[in-house]
Structure formats: structure tokens, C-alpha cells
C-alpha positions in Angstrom: 0.0 0.1 -0.3 1.3 3.4 -0.8 -0.8 5.5 0.9 -3.2 3.2 3.7 -6.4 5.7 6.0 -8.4 3.8 8.7 -10.6 2.2 5.2 -7.8 1.2 3.4 -5.9 -0.7 6.9 -8.9 -2.0 7.6 -10.1 -3.5 4.7 -6.1 -5.2 4.6 -7.0 -6.8 8.2 -10.7 -8.5 7.3 -12.6 -5.8 9.0 -15.8 -5.0 7.5 -14.9 -1.0 8.5 -12.8 1.3 10.3 -14.4 1.8 13.1 -12.5 -1.0 15.3 -9.3 1.1 14.5 -10.8 4.5 14.8 -12.6 3.7 18.7 -8.4 3.9 20.1 -8.4 6.8 19.1 -10.9 8.3 19.2 -11.8 7.4 22.2 -8.1 7.2 25.1 -7.5 10.1 27.6 -4.3 11.6 26.3 -1.3 12.7 27.8 0.7 14.5 26.4 3.7 15.2 29.3 3.4 10.6 28.9 3.4 11.0 25.4 6.2 12.2 24.8 8.4 10.7 28.4 7.4 7.4 27.9 9.5 6.5 24.5 11.5 8.7 25.3 12.4 7.1 29.1 11.9 3.4 27.2 14.6 3.9 24.4 17.2 5.8 27.1 15.8 2.5 29.2 17.2 -0.1 26.1 20.0 2.2 24.8 22.2 3.1 27.4 24.2 -0.6 27.1 24.4 0.0 23.7 27.3 0.7 21.6 28.4 4.8 22.1 26.8 6.8 19.9 28.0 9.1 17.2 25.9 12.0 18.9 28.2 11.1 22.5 31.6 12.0 20.7 30.1 15.0 18.8 28.0 16.8 21.6 30.3 18.0 24.6 
């Protein structure tokens, strides 16, 4: 699929319409801080023990 919206994704998943895919984003309660901080915390926690990144050598 070149471009996908919820209709095309729903059809590809075998759903009759996009209602099931629209349910979560439409009714979810989002915390802006959590949406920003959780992925950042996860990536720091999982990548901290990996090889040094290029920015470790570039940034002071």
C-alpha cells in the first residue's frame, strides 16, 4: 500500500470498516507529557547499554 488511511488498513486486516481502528484514537485519553516522556524513557533505558552513539562524540 502506498498510502494508507484507516479504511485501507481496516480492509487489509479483514475488517468491514474502520470503526475498530478508530475506536482507540478517538476515545483514548492522552497525556501530552506521558506521550512525550514514555518513549524517551524507554529508549534511554533500552539503549543505554548499547554501543556509544555518534552524538556521544559530537556533543560536549
